[in-house]
PDB file as gemmi writes it, atoms N, CA and C in Angstrom:
CRYST1    1.000    1.000    1.000  90.00  90.00  90.00 P 1                      
ATOM      1  N   MET A   1    -189.822 118.277-208.071  1.00  0.00           N  
ATOM      2  CA  MET A   1    -190.760 117.273-208.539  1.00  0.00           C  
ATOM      3  C   MET A   1    -190.174 116.561-209.751  1.00  0.00           C  
ATOM      4  N   THR A   2    -190.330 115.262-209.788  1.00  0.00           N  
ATOM      5  CA  THR A   2    -189.816 114.456-210.892  1.00  0.00           C  
ATOM      6  C   THR A   2    -190.836 114.411-212.022  1.00  0.00           C  
ATOM      7  N   ASP A   3    -190.371 114.696-213.233  1.00  0.00           N  
ATOM      8  CA  ASP A   3    -191.246 114.626-214.400  1.00  0.00           C  
ATOM      9  C   ASP A   3    -191.334 113.208-214.955  1.00  0.00           C  
ATOM     10  N   VAL A   4    -190.197 112.505-214.960  1.00  0.00           N  
ATOM     11  CA  VAL A   4    -190.139 111.169-215.561  1.00  0.00           C  
ATOM     12  C   VAL A   4    -189.369 110.225-214.655  1.00  0.00           C  
ATOM     13  N   LEU A   5    -189.898 109.024-214.457  1.00  0.00           N  
ATOM     14  CA  LEU A   5    -189.215 107.949-213.735  1.00  0.00           C  
ATOM     15  C   LEU A   5    -188.821 106.895-214.750  1.00  0.00           C  
ATOM     16  N   ILE A   6    -187.530 106.592-214.823  1.00  0.00           N  
ATOM     17  CA  ILE A   6    -187.020 105.588-215.748  1.00  0.00           C  
ATOM     18  C   ILE A   6    -186.622 104.371-214.936  1.00  0.00           C  
ATOM     19  N   VAL A   7    -187.199 103.222-215.275  1.00  0.00           N  
ATOM     20  CA  VAL A   7    -186.906 101.984-214.567  1.00  0.00           C  
ATOM     21  C   VAL A   7    -185.888 101.210-215.388  1.00  0.00           C  
ATOM     22  N   GLY A   8    -184.684 101.057-214.844  1.00  0.00           N  
ATOM     23  CA  GLY A   8    -183.620 100.329-215.515  1.00  0.00           C  
ATOM     24  C   GLY A   8    -182.502 101.247-215.957  1.00  0.00           C  
ATOM     25  N   ALA A   9    -181.309 100.993-215.439  1.00  0.00           N  
ATOM     26  CA  ALA A   9    -180.142 101.806-215.757  1.00  0.00           C  
ATOM     27  C   ALA A   9    -179.261 101.127-216.796  1.00  0.00           C  
ATOM     28  N   GLY A  10    -179.898 100.454-217.737  1.00  0.00           N  
ATOM     29  CA  GLY A  10    -179.158  99.875-218.851  1.00  0.00           C  
ATOM     30  C   GLY A  10    -178.850 100.947-219.874  1.00  0.00           C  
ATOM     31  N   PRO A  11    -178.316 100.562-221.015  1.00  0.00           N  
ATOM     32  CA  PRO A  11    -177.937 101.547-222.030  1.00  0.00           C  
ATOM     33  C   PRO A  11    -179.114 102.403-222.500  1.00  0.00           C  
ATOM     34  N   ALA A  12    -180.263 101.793-222.712  1.00  0.00           N  
ATOM     35  CA  ALA A  12    -181.424 102.548-223.194  1.00  0.00           C  
ATOM     36  C   ALA A  12    -181.942 103.506-222.120  1.00  0.00           C  
ATOM     37  N   GLY A  13    -182.012 103.047-220.883  1.00  0.00           N  
ATOM     38  CA  GLY A  13    -182.494 103.897-219.798  1.00  0.00           C  
ATOM     39  C   GLY A  13    -181.584 105.082-219.529  1.00  0.00           C  
ATOM     40  N   LEU A  14    -180.290 104.843-219.536  1.00  0.00           N  
ATOM     41  CA  LEU A  14    -179.344 105.932-219.287  1.00  0.00           C  
ATOM     42  C   LEU A  14    -179.303 106.923-220.449  1.00  0.00           C  
ATOM     43  N   LEU A  15    -179.406 106.408-221.676  1.00  0.00           N  
ATOM     44  CA  LEU A  15    -179.446 107.302-222.826  1.00  0.00           C  
ATOM     45  C   LEU A  15    -180.698 108.168-222.789  1.00  0.00           C  
ATOM     46  N   LEU A  16    -181.827 107.557-222.482  1.00  0.00           N  
ATOM     47  CA  LEU A  16    -183.076 108.316-222.387  1.00  0.00           C  
ATOM     48  C   LEU A  16    -182.981 109.377-221.294  1.00  0.00           C  
ATOM     49  N   ALA A  17    -182.443 109.010-220.146  1.00  0.00           N  
ATOM     50  CA  ALA A  17    -182.292 109.978-219.053  1.00  0.00           C  
ATOM     51  C   ALA A  17    -181.402 111.142-219.471  1.00  0.00           C  
ATOM     52  N   SER A  18    -180.331 110.845-220.183  1.00  0.00           N  
ATOM     53  CA  SER A  18    -179.418 111.904-220.638  1.00  0.00           C  
ATOM     54  C   SER A  18    -180.097 112.844-221.623  1.00  0.00           C  
ATOM     55  N   GLU A  19    -180.816 112.279-222.573  1.00  0.00           N  
ATOM     56  CA  GLU A  19    -181.493 113.105-223.575  1.00  0.00           C  
ATOM     57  C   GLU A  19    -182.587 113.957-222.945  1.00  0.00           C  
ATOM     58  N   LEU A  20    -183.341 113.365-222.017  1.00  0.00           N  
ATOM     59  CA  LEU A  20    -184.386 114.130-221.350  1.00  0.00           C  
ATOM     60  C   LEU A  20    -183.794 115.259-220.513  1.00  0.00           C  
ATOM     61  N   ARG A  21    -182.677 114.983-219.845  1.00  0.00           N  
ATOM     62  CA  ARG A  21    -182.038 116.008-219.023  1.00  0.00           C  
ATOM     63  C   ARG A  21    -181.552 117.172-219.884  1.00  0.00           C  
ATOM     64  N   LEU A  22    -181.008 116.856-221.053  1.00  0.00           N  
ATOM     65  CA  LEU A  22    -180.570 117.907-221.972  1.00  0.00           C  
ATOM     66  C   LEU A  22    -181.741 118.775-222.424  1.00  0.00           C  
ATOM     67  N   ALA A  23    -182.934 118.173-222.451  1.00  0.00           N  
ATOM     68  CA  ALA A  23    -184.138 118.906-222.840  1.00  0.00           C  
ATOM     69  C   ALA A  23    -184.782 119.619-221.652  1.00  0.00           C  
ATOM     70  N   GLY A  24    -184.149 119.537-220.477  1.00  0.00           N  
ATOM     71  CA  GLY A  24    -184.656 120.230-219.307  1.00  0.00           C  
ATOM     72  C   GLY A  24    -185.706 119.473-218.519  1.00  0.00           C  
ATOM     73  N   VAL A  25    -185.830 118.170-218.765  1.00  0.00           N  
ATOM     74  CA  VAL A  25    -186.810 117.347-218.061  1.00  0.00           C  
ATOM     75  C   VAL A  25    -186.142 116.738-216.835  1.00  0.00           C  
ATOM     76  N   ASP A  26    -186.788 116.842-215.682  1.00  0.00           N  
ATOM     77  CA  ASP A  26    -186.253 116.278-214.437  1.00  0.00           C  
ATOM     78  C   ASP A  26    -186.551 114.779-214.418  1.00  0.00           C  
ATOM     79  N   THR A  27    -185.492 113.956-214.386  1.00  0.00           N  
ATOM     80  CA  THR A  27    -185.660 112.502-214.436  1.00  0.00           C  
ATOM     81  C   THR A  27    -185.023 111.845-213.225  1.00  0.00           C  
ATOM     82  N   VAL A  28    -185.546 110.665-212.890  1.00  0.00           N  
ATOM     83  CA  VAL A  28    -184.958 109.808-211.871  1.00  0.00           C  
ATOM     84  C   VAL A  28    -184.835 108.419-212.485  1.00  0.00           C  
ATOM     85  N   VAL A  29    -183.661 107.811-212.347  1.00  0.00           N  
ATOM     86  CA  VAL A  29    -183.420 106.460-212.850  1.00  0.00           C  
ATOM     87  C   VAL A  29    -183.312 105.522-211.657  1.00  0.00           C  
ATOM     88  N   VAL A  30    -184.074 104.443-211.672  1.00  0.00           N  
ATOM     89  CA  VAL A  30    -183.982 103.430-210.612  1.00  0.00           C  
ATOM     90  C   VAL A  30    -183.505 102.123-211.234  1.00  0.00           C  
ATOM     91  N   GLU A  31    -182.689 101.412-210.478  1.00  0.00           N  
ATOM     92  CA  GLU A  31    -182.112 100.148-210.935  1.00  0.00           C  
ATOM     93  C   GLU A  31    -182.215  99.127-209.825  1.00  0.00           C  
ATOM     94  N   ARG A  32    -182.551  97.923-210.174  1.00  0.00           N  
ATOM     95  CA  ARG A  32    -182.710  96.840-209.204  1.00  0.00           C  
ATOM     96  C   ARG A  32    -181.381  96.429-208.574  1.00  0.00           C  
ATOM     97  N   HIS A  33    -180.329  96.390-209.364  1.00  0.00           N  
ATOM     98  CA  HIS A  33    -179.041  95.880-208.894  1.00  0.00           C  
ATOM     99  C   HIS A  33    -178.129  97.019-208.450  1.00  0.00           C  
ATOM    100  N   ALA A  34    -177.396  96.798-207.367  1.00  0.00           N  
ATOM    101  CA  ALA A  34    -176.503  97.833-206.828  1.00  0.00           C  
ATOM    102  C   ALA A  34    -175.193  97.947-207.616  1.00  0.00           C  
ATOM    103  N   GLN A  35    -174.798  96.866-208.313  1.00  0.00           N  
ATOM    104  CA  GLN A  35    -173.546  96.880-209.077  1.00  0.00           C  
ATOM    105  C   GLN A  35    -173.815  96.534-210.530  1.00  0.00           C  
ATOM    106  N   ARG A  36    -172.881  96.933-211.396  1.00  0.00           N  
ATOM    107  CA  ARG A  36    -173.004  96.596-212.810  1.00  0.00           C  
ATOM    108  C   ARG A  36    -172.904  95.090-213.004  1.00  0.00           C  
ATOM    109  N   PRO A  37    -173.610  94.539-214.011  1.00  0.00           N  
ATOM    110  CA  PRO A  37    -173.491  93.112-214.296  1.00  0.00           C  
ATOM    111  C   PRO A  37    -172.150  92.812-214.958  1.00  0.00           C  
ATOM    112  N   GLY A  38    -171.789  91.562-214.994  1.00  0.00           N  
ATOM    113  CA  GLY A  38    -170.532  91.159-215.614  1.00  0.00           C  
ATOM    114  C   GLY A  38    -170.638  90.922-217.107  1.00  0.00           C  
ATOM    115  N   PHE A  39    -171.710  91.406-217.737  1.00  0.00           N  
ATOM    116  CA  PHE A  39    -171.912  91.213-219.166  1.00  0.00           C  
ATOM    117  C   PHE A  39    -172.463  92.502-219.775  1.00  0.00           C  
ATOM    118  N   CYS A  40    -172.440  92.579-221.073  1.00  0.00           N  
ATOM    119  CA  CYS A  40    -172.912  93.771-221.777  1.00  0.00           C  
ATOM    120  C   CYS A  40    -174.431  93.739-221.896  1.00  0.00           C  
ATOM    121  N   ARG A  41    -175.090  94.735-221.322  1.00  0.00           N  
ATOM    122  CA  ARG A  41    -176.545  94.782-221.374  1.00  0.00           C  
ATOM    123  C   ARG A  41    -177.058  95.379-222.679  1.00  0.00           C  
ATOM    124  N   GLY A  42    -176.201  95.962-223.474  1.00  0.00           N  
ATOM    125  CA  GLY A  42    -176.614  96.577-224.727  1.00  0.00           C  
ATOM    126  C   GLY A  42    -176.363  95.710-225.942  1.00  0.00           C  
ATOM    127  N   PHE A  43    -176.116  94.436-225.743  1.00  0.00           N  
ATOM    128  CA  PHE A  43    -175.739  93.543-226.831  1.00  0.00           C  
ATOM    129  C   PHE A  43    -176.818  93.437-227.908  1.00  0.00           C  
ATOM    130  N   ASN A  44    -178.077  93.402-227.521  1.00  0.00           N  
ATOM    131  CA  ASN A  44    -179.162  93.192-228.485  1.00  0.00           C  
ATOM    132  C   ASN A  44    -179.947  94.460-228.784  1.00  0.00           C  
ATOM    133  N   LEU A  45    -179.308  95.613-228.761  1.00  0.00           N  
ATOM    134  CA  LEU A  45    -180.010  96.855-229.036  1.00  0.00           C  
ATOM    135  C   LEU A  45    -180.000  97.243-230.508  1.00  0.00           C  
ATOM    136  N   ASN A  46    -179.524  96.365-231.380  1.00  0.00           N  
ATOM    137  CA  ASN A  46    -179.471  96.677-232.804  1.00  0.00           C  
ATOM    138  C   ASN A  46    -180.857  96.526-233.412  1.00  0.00           C  
ATOM    139  N   ALA A  47    -181.418  97.608-233.908  1.00  0.00           N  
ATOM    140  CA  ALA A  47    -182.731  97.561-234.542  1.00  0.00           C  
ATOM    141  C   ALA A  47    -182.601  96.968-235.941  1.00  0.00           C  
ATOM    142  N   PRO A  48    -183.633  96.260-236.395  1.00  0.00           N  
ATOM    143  CA  PRO A  48    -183.577  95.729-237.764  1.00  0.00           C  
ATOM    144  C   PRO A  48    -183.596  96.867-238.779  1.00  0.00           C  
ATOM    145  N   ARG A  49    -182.923  96.652-239.887  1.00  0.00           N  
ATOM    146  CA  ARG A  49    -182.899  97.663-240.944  1.00  0.00           C  
ATOM    147  C   ARG A  49    -184.246  97.649-241.680  1.00  0.00           C  
ATOM    148  N   PRO A  50    -184.749  98.828-242.009  1.00  0.00           N  
ATOM    149  CA  PRO A  50    -186.022  98.845-242.738  1.00  0.00           C  
ATOM    150  C   PRO A  50    -185.864  98.312-244.146  1.00  0.00           C  
ATOM    151  N   GLY A  51    -186.839  97.597-244.604  1.00  0.00           N  
ATOM    152  CA  GLY A  51    -186.846  97.060-245.970  1.00  0.00           C  
ATOM    153  C   GLY A  51    -187.813  97.849-246.839  1.00  0.00           C  
ATOM    154  N   PRO A  52    -188.236  97.266-247.925  1.00  0.00           N  
ATOM    155  CA  PRO A  52    -189.180  97.959-248.818  1.00  0.00           C  
ATOM    156  C   PRO A  52    -190.470  98.311-248.095  1.00  0.00           C  
ATOM    157  N   ALA A  53    -190.985  99.504-248.341  1.00  0.00           N  
ATOM    158  CA  ALA A  53    -192.257  99.981-247.778  1.00  0.00           C  
ATOM    159  C   ALA A  53    -192.265  99.967-246.252  1.00  0.00           C  
ATOM    160  N   GLY A  54    -191.101 100.156-245.633  1.00  0.00           N  
ATOM    161  CA  GLY A  54    -191.028 100.246-244.179  1.00  0.00           C  
ATOM    162  C   GLY A  54    -191.073  98.920-243.442  1.00  0.00           C  
ATOM    163  N   THR A  55    -191.025  97.798-244.144  1.00  0.00           N  
ATOM    164  CA  THR A  55    -191.034  96.498-243.483  1.00  0.00           C  
ATOM    165  C   THR A  55    -189.611  96.129-243.092  1.00  0.00           C  
ATOM    166  N   ALA A  56    -189.477  95.380-242.019  1.00  0.00           N  
ATOM    167  CA  ALA A  56    -188.145  94.934-241.576  1.00  0.00           C  
ATOM    168  C   ALA A  56    -187.732  93.728-242.410  1.00  0.00           C  
ATOM    169  N   ARG A  57    -186.494  93.725-242.846  1.00  0.00           N  
ATOM    170  CA  ARG A  57    -186.007  92.569-243.600  1.00  0.00           C  
ATOM    171  C   ARG A  57    -185.041  91.785-242.730  1.00  0.00           C  
ATOM    172  N   SER A  58    -184.932  90.515-242.977  1.00  0.00           N  
ATOM    173  CA  SER A  58    -184.018  89.677-242.192  1.00  0.00           C  
ATOM    174  C   SER A  58    -182.598  89.914-242.645  1.00  0.00           C  
ATOM    175  N   ARG A  59    -181.667  89.633-241.754  1.00  0.00           N  
ATOM    176  CA  ARG A  59    -180.251  89.858-242.068  1.00  0.00           C  
ATOM    177  C   ARG A  59    -179.636  88.676-242.721  1.00  0.00           C  
TER     178      ARG A  59                                                      
END                                                                             
């Protein structure tokens, strides 16, 4: 039985699947496309740095 279904095999989905598997959670990853795209899907995964009192500051 699958505990978690992850939709999207991009960097975030694959990382989540890996971490869950290490924790003993049975996961299934589904992806719409049969082949990798010709571009980097993790380009915009940079989170903003926290500013004063937990607010995000601009770069």
